[in-house]
Backbone as a printed PyTorch tensor [residue, N CA C, xyz], in Angstrom:
tensor([[[124.9460,   5.7780,  91.9380],
         [124.6400,   6.5900,  90.7660],
         [124.4050,   8.0240,  91.2400]],

        [[124.8900,   8.9780,  90.4860],
         [124.7640,  10.3710,  90.9070],
         [123.3110,  10.8550,  90.7980]],

        [[123.0280,  11.8580,  91.5910],
         [121.6890,  12.4430,  91.6340],
         [121.2630,  12.9510,  90.2600]],

        [[122.1410,  13.6730,  89.5830],
         [121.8220,  14.2190,  88.2590],
         [121.5120,  13.1060,  87.2690]],

        [[122.2960,  12.0550,  87.2950],
         [122.0770,  10.9300,  86.3870],
         [120.7430,  10.2350,  86.6640]],

        [[120.3990,  10.0720,  87.9300],
         [119.1000,   9.4620,  88.2850],
         [117.9420,  10.3090,  87.7490]],

        [[118.0170,  11.6190,  87.9830],
         [116.9560,  12.5240,  87.5150],
         [116.8580,  12.4800,  85.9980]],

        [[118.0000,  12.5230,  85.3230],
         [118.0330,  12.5290,  83.8590],
         [117.4550,  11.2360,  83.2930]],

        [[117.9330,  10.0820,  83.7730],
         [117.4410,   8.8030,  83.2530],
         [115.9560,   8.6150,  83.5310]],

        [[115.5220,   8.9680,  84.7280],
         [114.1010,   8.8540,  85.0510],
         [113.2540,   9.6860,  84.0980]],

        [[113.7130,  10.8920,  83.8260],
         [112.9590,  11.8040,  82.9620],
         [112.9280,  11.3270,  81.5160]],

        [[114.0830,  10.9280,  80.9620],
         [114.0970,  10.5490,  79.5480],
         [113.4390,   9.2030,  79.2860]],

        [[113.2970,   8.3710,  80.3090],
         [112.6190,   7.0880,  80.1290],
         [111.1320,   7.2090,  80.4270]],

        [[110.8000,   7.8560,  81.5280],
         [109.4080,   7.9190,  81.9760],
         [108.5410,   8.8590,  81.1410]],

        [[109.0610,  10.0160,  80.7830],
         [108.2570,  10.9930,  80.0320],
         [107.7190,  10.4430,  78.7170]],

        [[108.5550,   9.8480,  77.8540],
         [108.0070,   9.3010,  76.6050],
         [107.0050,   8.1640,  76.8270]],

        [[107.2530,   7.3400,  77.8490],
         [106.3030,   6.2620,  78.1340],
         [104.9540,   6.8240,  78.5650]],

        [[104.9750,   7.7980,  79.4620],
         [103.7150,   8.4320,  79.8830],
         [103.0210,   9.1280,  78.7200]],

        [[103.7920,   9.8160,  77.9110],
         [103.2160,  10.4970,  76.7500],
         [102.5840,   9.5010,  75.7860]],

        [[103.2490,   8.3670,  75.5810],
         [102.6970,   7.3400,  74.6860],
         [101.3840,   6.7900,  75.2330]],

        [[101.3510,   6.4840,  76.5110],
         [100.1250,   5.9580,  77.1060],
         [ 99.0000,   6.9790,  77.0710]],

        [[ 99.3030,   8.2070,  77.4210],
         [ 98.2650,   9.2430,  77.4600],
         [ 97.7840,   9.6020,  76.0560]],

        [[ 98.7140,   9.8340,  75.1330],
         [ 98.2970,  10.2750,  73.8020],
         [ 97.5910,   9.1820,  73.0230]],

        [[ 98.0560,   7.9640,  73.1160],
         [ 97.4220,   6.8840,  72.3500],
         [ 96.1100,   6.4680,  72.9910]],

        [[ 96.0850,   6.3760,  74.3090],
         [ 94.8920,   5.8660,  74.9670],
         [ 93.8050,   6.9260,  75.1160]],

        [[ 94.1550,   8.1230,  75.5510],
         [ 93.1340,   9.1210,  75.8400],
         [ 92.8680,  10.0780,  74.6790]],

        [[ 93.9250,  10.5880,  74.0960],
         [ 93.7310,  11.5780,  73.0290],
         [ 93.1990,  10.9180,  71.7700]],

        [[ 93.8100,   9.8130,  71.3680],
         [ 93.3900,   9.1440,  70.1380],
         [ 92.3810,   8.0400,  70.3740]],

        [[ 92.0590,   7.7500,  71.6340],
         [ 91.0810,   6.7190,  71.9890],
         [ 91.4060,   5.3920,  71.3120]],

        [[ 92.6450,   4.9720,  71.4190],
         [ 93.0970,   3.7410,  70.7930],
         [ 93.2070,   2.6190,  71.8190]],

        [[ 93.4580,   1.4430,  71.3250],
         [ 93.5410,   0.2730,  72.1870],
         [ 94.9570,   0.0970,  72.7350]],

        [[ 95.0990,  -0.8610,  73.6300],
         [ 96.3990,  -1.1660,  74.2020],
         [ 97.3570,  -1.6780,  73.1260]],

        [[ 96.8430,  -2.3630,  72.1100],
         [ 97.6900,  -2.8250,  71.0030],
         [ 98.3520,  -1.6560,  70.2790]],

        [[ 97.6240,  -0.5640,  70.1300],
         [ 98.1970,   0.6200,  69.4870],
         [ 99.3460,   1.1860,  70.3010]],

        [[ 99.1910,   1.1280,  71.6230],
         [100.2560,   1.6070,  72.4930],
         [101.4980,   0.7510,  72.3170]],

        [[101.3120,  -0.5460,  72.3110],
         [102.4520,  -1.4500,  72.1640],
         [103.1000,  -1.3270,  70.7910]],

        [[102.3030,  -1.0310,  69.7640],
         [102.8500,  -0.8490,  68.4250],
         [103.5930,   0.4740,  68.2720]],

        [[103.3720,   1.3830,  69.1840],
         [104.0510,   2.6720,  69.0990],
         [105.4130,   2.6490,  69.7960]],

        [[105.9250,   1.4720,  70.0900],
         [107.2050,   1.3390,  70.7850],
         [108.3480,   2.0210,  70.0340]],

        [[108.3620,   1.9040,  68.7120],
         [109.4310,   2.5290,  67.9240],
         [109.4330,   4.0410,  68.0930]],

        [[108.2600,   4.6330,  68.0650],
         [108.1580,   6.0800,  68.2360],
         [108.5810,   6.4690,  69.6490]],

        [[108.1550,   5.6930,  70.6280],
         [108.5250,   5.9610,  72.0160],
         [110.0370,   5.8620,  72.1960]],

        [[110.6510,   4.8610,  71.5820],
         [112.1070,   4.7180,  71.6640],
         [112.8020,   5.9210,  71.0220]],

        [[112.2940,   6.3840,  69.8960],
         [112.8850,   7.5530,  69.2420],
         [112.7290,   8.8070,  70.1150]],

        [[111.5950,   8.9220,  70.7910],
         [111.3890,  10.0420,  71.7030],
         [112.4090,  10.0000,  72.8420]],

        [[112.6930,   8.7900,  73.3370],
         [113.6990,   8.6390,  74.3920],
         [115.0800,   9.0430,  73.8770]],

        [[115.3920,   8.6010,  72.6740],
         [116.6960,   8.9010,  72.0870],
         [116.8660,  10.4120,  71.8600]],

        [[115.8780,  11.0420,  71.2210],
         [115.9570,  12.4840,  70.9890],
         [115.9240,  13.2590,  72.3000]],

        [[115.1180,  12.8000,  73.2450],
         [115.0770,  13.4470,  74.5550],
         [116.4200,  13.3860,  75.2580]],

        [[117.0890,  12.2540,  75.1440],
         [118.4130,  12.1050,  75.7620],
         [119.4070,  13.0720,  75.1360]],

        [[119.3960,  13.1440,  73.8180],
         [120.3480,  14.0100,  73.1180],
         [120.0530,  15.4850,  73.4080]],

        [[118.7930,  15.8690,  73.2950],
         [118.4320,  17.2810,  73.4720],
         [118.5610,  17.7540,  74.9200]],

        [[118.5250,  16.8240,  75.8620],
         [118.5800,  17.2320,  77.2650],
         [119.9890,  17.2740,  77.8380]],

        [[120.9900,  16.8610,  77.0800],
         [122.3630,  16.8800,  77.5960],
         [122.7920,  18.2800,  78.0510]],

        [[122.6360,  19.3280,  77.2420],
         [123.0440,  20.6560,  77.7270],
         [122.2820,  21.0880,  78.9870]],

        [[120.9980,  20.7880,  79.0320],
         [120.1880,  21.1270,  80.1920],
         [120.6980,  20.4230,  81.4360]],

        [[121.0420,  19.1530,  81.2980],
         [121.4900,  18.3870,  82.4550],
         [122.9140,  18.7410,  82.8730]],

        [[123.7260,  19.2120,  81.9600],
         [125.0610,  19.7010,  82.3380],
         [124.9040,  20.9400,  83.2240]],

        [[124.0300,  21.8450,  82.8270],
         [123.7720,  23.0360,  83.6410],
         [123.1120,  22.6360,  84.9660]],

        [[122.2030,  21.6680,  84.9190],
         [121.5640,  21.1410,  86.1240],
         [122.6280,  20.6560,  87.1100]],

        [[123.5810,  19.8660,  86.6090],
         [124.6630,  19.3520,  87.4570],
         [125.4930,  20.5030,  88.0230]],

        [[125.7940,  21.4930,  87.1820],
         [126.5900,  22.6330,  87.6270],
         [125.8700,  23.3970,  88.7410]],

        [[124.5810,  23.6330,  88.5550],
         [123.7910,  24.3340,  89.5790],
         [123.7770,  23.5190,  90.8640]],

        [[123.5110,  22.2370,  90.7210],
         [123.4400,  21.3590,  91.8820],
         [124.7530,  21.3410,  92.6570]],

        [[125.8560,  21.2530,  91.9510],
         [127.1470,  21.1650,  92.6240],
         [127.6250,  22.5010,  93.1850]],

        [[127.0930,  23.6110,  92.6820],
         [127.5520,  24.9090,  93.1610],
         [126.6380,  25.5330,  94.2120]],

        [[125.5320,  24.8840,  94.5290],
         [124.6510,  25.4200,  95.5670],
         [125.3240,  25.3180,  96.9280]],

        [[125.0660,  26.2910,  97.7610],
         [125.6350,  26.3360,  99.0970],
         [125.1000,  25.1690,  99.9330]],

        [[125.9930,  24.4060, 100.5130],
         [125.6090,  23.2260, 101.2860],
         [124.8700,  23.5870, 102.5740]],

        [[124.9470,  24.8380, 102.9900],
         [124.2710,  25.2450, 104.2300],
         [122.7800,  25.5060, 104.0270]],

        [[122.3540,  25.5910, 102.7740],
         [120.9260,  25.7570, 102.4990],
         [120.1990,  24.4410, 102.7760]],

        [[118.9500,  24.5270, 103.2020],
         [118.1790,  23.2890, 103.3930],
         [117.9590,  22.5700, 102.0580]],

        [[117.7540,  21.2810, 102.1510],
         [117.5590,  20.4640, 100.9510],
         [116.3690,  20.9690, 100.1340]],

        [[115.2940,  21.3630, 100.7940],
         [114.1040,  21.7980, 100.0520],
         [114.4000,  23.0260,  99.1940]],

        [[115.3250,  23.8830,  99.6370],
         [115.6860,  25.0490,  98.8240],
         [116.4970,  24.6290,  97.6030]],

        [[117.3860,  23.6720,  97.7900],
         [118.1390,  23.1400,  96.6550],
         [117.1770,  22.5730,  95.6130]],

        [[116.2530,  21.7550,  96.0940],
         [115.3270,  21.0930,  95.1700],
         [114.3660,  22.0860,  94.5160]],

        [[114.0040,  23.1410,  95.2330],
         [113.1560,  24.1730,  94.6450],
         [113.8980,  24.9120,  93.5330]],

        [[115.1500,  25.2610,  93.7810],
         [115.9660,  25.9350,  92.7600],
         [116.1300,  25.0400,  91.5380]],

        [[116.4180,  23.7620,  91.7580],
         [116.5750,  22.8200,  90.6480],
         [115.2610,  22.6290,  89.8890]],

        [[114.1470,  22.6320,  90.6020],
         [112.8340,  22.4930,  89.9520],
         [112.5220,  23.6960,  89.0690]],

        [[112.7700,  24.8920,  89.5940],
         [112.5070,  26.1080,  88.8060],
         [113.3980,  26.1410,  87.5680]],

        [[114.6720,  25.8150,  87.7480],
         [115.5760,  25.7630,  86.5920],
         [115.0820,  24.7400,  85.5780]],

        [[114.7130,  23.5590,  86.0420],
         [114.2930,  22.4870,  85.1300],
         [113.0510,  22.8660,  84.3410]],

        [[112.0800,  23.4720,  84.9880],
         [110.8680,  23.9060,  84.2850],
         [111.2030,  24.9360,  83.2160]],

        [[112.0610,  25.8720,  83.5600],
         [112.4850,  26.8910,  82.5960],
         [113.2460,  26.2610,  81.4350]],

        [[114.1460,  25.3390,  81.7470],
         [114.9520,  24.6900,  80.7130],
         [114.1010,  23.8220,  79.7870]],

        [[113.1080,  23.1420,  80.3310],
         [112.2240,  22.3230,  79.4900],
         [111.4460,  23.2090,  78.5250]],

        [[110.8910,  24.2950,  79.0280],
         [110.1580,  25.2180,  78.1400],
         [111.0820,  25.7940,  77.0690]],

        [[112.2950,  26.1550,  77.4580],
         [113.2500,  26.7080,  76.4890],
         [113.6260,  25.6790,  75.4320]],

        [[113.8560,  24.4470,  75.8420],
         [114.2130,  23.3910,  74.8820],
         [113.0780,  23.1370,  73.9060]],

        [[111.8520,  23.0210,  74.4110],
         [110.7130,  22.8090,  73.5260],
         [110.5000,  24.0090,  72.6150]],

        [[110.7590,  25.2150,  73.1270],
         [110.6100,  26.4110,  72.3070],
         [111.6030,  26.4030,  71.1450]],

        [[112.8360,  26.0030,  71.4190],
         [113.8600,  25.9410,  70.3630],
         [113.5030,  24.8800,  69.3320]],

        [[113.0310,  23.7320,  69.7830],
         [112.7050,  22.6330,  68.8660],
         [111.4340,  22.9270,  68.0830]],

        [[110.3950,  23.4070,  68.7760],
         [109.1150,  23.6990,  68.1260],
         [108.3960,  24.7630,  68.9500]],

        [[108.5840,  26.0220,  68.5960],
         [108.0530,  27.1190,  69.3980],
         [106.5350,  27.0740,  69.5460]],

        [[105.8450,  26.4620,  68.5850],
         [104.3810,  26.4120,  68.6610],
         [103.8960,  25.5790,  69.8440]],

        [[104.6940,  24.6050,  70.2800],
         [104.2840,  23.7770,  71.4160],
         [104.2740,  24.5820,  72.7150]],

        [[105.0280,  25.6680,  72.7640],
         [105.0860,  26.5030,  73.9610],
         [104.1380,  27.6880,  73.8570]],

        [[103.9750,  28.2340,  72.6700],
         [103.2060,  29.4680,  72.5120],
         [101.7060,  29.2570,  72.3650]],

        [[101.2660,  28.0470,  72.0520],
         [ 99.8270,  27.7950,  71.9500],
         [ 99.5100,  26.4190,  72.5200]],

        [[ 98.3540,  26.3270,  73.1490],
         [ 97.9630,  25.0610,  73.7690],
         [ 97.4590,  24.1050,  72.6950]],

        [[ 98.0730,  22.9240,  72.6260],
         [ 97.6680,  21.9020,  71.6640],
         [ 98.0800,  20.5420,  72.2010]],

        [[ 97.9290,  19.5160,  71.3730],
         [ 98.3680,  18.1800,  71.7780],
         [ 99.8690,  18.1610,  72.0580]],

        [[100.6060,  19.0050,  71.3690],
         [102.0570,  19.0740,  71.5870],
         [102.4000,  19.5860,  72.9740]],

        [[101.5310,  20.3780,  73.5480],
         [101.7760,  20.9260,  74.8750],
         [101.8140,  19.8290,  75.9320]],

        [[101.1210,  18.7190,  75.6780],
         [101.1290,  17.6250,  76.6490],
         [102.5410,  17.0860,  76.8560]],

        [[103.3760,  17.1310,  75.8330],
         [104.7650,  16.6950,  75.9850],
         [105.5240,  17.5530,  76.9720]],

        [[105.2880,  18.8570,  76.9210],
         [105.9400,  19.7770,  77.8550],
         [105.4540,  19.5140,  79.2760]],

        [[104.1480,  19.3970,  79.4220],
         [103.5840,  19.1790,  80.7530],
         [104.0690,  17.8720,  81.3630]],

        [[104.1070,  16.8190,  80.5710],
         [104.5620,  15.5210,  81.0820],
         [106.0410,  15.5680,  81.4380]],

        [[106.8550,  16.1660,  80.5880],
         [108.2910,  16.2810,  80.8890],
         [108.5080,  17.1150,  82.1460]],

        [[107.7530,  18.1980,  82.2900],
         [107.8960,  19.0670,  83.4570],
         [107.5090,  18.3440,  84.7430]],

        [[106.3780,  17.6790,  84.7150],
         [105.9330,  16.9450,  85.9010],
         [106.9170,  15.8220,  86.2330]],

        [[107.3880,  15.1300,  85.2200],
         [108.3010,  14.0110,  85.4410],
         [109.6110,  14.4610,  86.0700]],

        [[110.2120,  15.5210,  85.5540],
         [111.5000,  15.9510,  86.1030],
         [111.3470,  16.5220,  87.5130]],

        [[110.2580,  17.2360,  87.7660],
         [110.0410,  17.7630,  89.1180],
         [109.8050,  16.6150,  90.0990]],

        [[109.0420,  15.6150,  89.6930],
         [108.8580,  14.4340,  90.5500],
         [110.1920,  13.7500,  90.8410]],

        [[111.0200,  13.6210,  89.8180],
         [112.3260,  12.9810,  90.0040],
         [113.2030,  13.7940,  90.9510]],

        [[113.1860,  15.1090,  90.8060],
         [113.9890,  15.9740,  91.6800],
         [113.5860,  15.7740,  93.1400]],

        [[112.2960,  15.6930,  93.3830],
         [111.8300,  15.5730,  94.7690],
         [111.8310,  14.1380,  95.2670]],

        [[111.7720,  13.1650,  94.3750],
         [111.7310,  11.7550,  94.7880],
         [113.1050,  11.2320,  95.1800]],

        [[114.1120,  11.5070,  94.3600],
         [115.4450,  10.9650,  94.6190],
         [116.1500,  11.7630,  95.7140]],

        [[116.8730,  11.0290,  96.5480],
         [117.6480,  11.6540,  97.6200],
         [118.9780,  12.1420,  97.0810]],

        [[119.3640,  13.2740,  97.5820],
         [120.6730,  13.8100,  97.2610],
         [121.5360,  13.5920,  98.5010]],

        [[122.2640,  12.4920,  98.5070],
         [122.9830,  12.0330,  99.6900],
         [123.9860,  13.0390, 100.2280]],

        [[124.7030,  13.7350,  99.3850],
         [125.7020,  14.7000,  99.8300],
         [125.0510,  15.7880, 100.6780]],

        [[123.9240,  16.2920, 100.2220],
         [123.2110,  17.3110, 100.9870],
         [122.7030,  16.7530, 102.3110]],

        [[122.1980,  15.5440, 102.2600],
         [121.6680,  14.9200, 103.4570],
         [122.7630,  14.7630, 104.5220]],

        [[123.9400,  14.3350, 104.0890],
         [125.0490,  14.1690, 105.0250],
         [125.5000,  15.5170, 105.5800]],

        [[125.5680,  16.5400, 104.7580],
         [126.0050,  17.8570, 105.2240],
         [125.0070,  18.4730, 106.1920]],

        [[123.7160,  18.2610, 105.9460],
         [122.6950,  18.8340, 106.8270],
         [122.5860,  18.0960, 108.1560]],

        [[123.0530,  16.8560, 108.2200],
         [122.9900,  16.0710, 109.4560],
         [124.1810,  16.3440, 110.3640]],

        [[125.1940,  17.0310, 109.8980],
         [126.3960,  17.2730, 110.7090],
         [126.1730,  18.3530, 111.7300]]])
């Protein structure tokens, strides 16, 4: 599976699940049953996240594939992380600018998505870069 696809799937699956657990359990002080009952909303978040993130991930793939192979892996991942953070903020701003311009419960979605994608970028190996740097 390609690096971009791994990062994308990890982000669109993990972010809504984390948001559901955090918002239902901590923010609303609800029980585990409430979390399980919110599955429909979580699934819709995954679906909308997948659709809304396609343009971002196309650019992500383009950046990843056009980076100079002579750069160290950490520089590639740093560039991808900075782009991803910027793209997440831009996407949330387009969908609901208030989530970016003022701190609220909606801001937790941005923070969780940002942390999730950066973790995925640094967690998954990019084999092509690894092979080029070992030569």
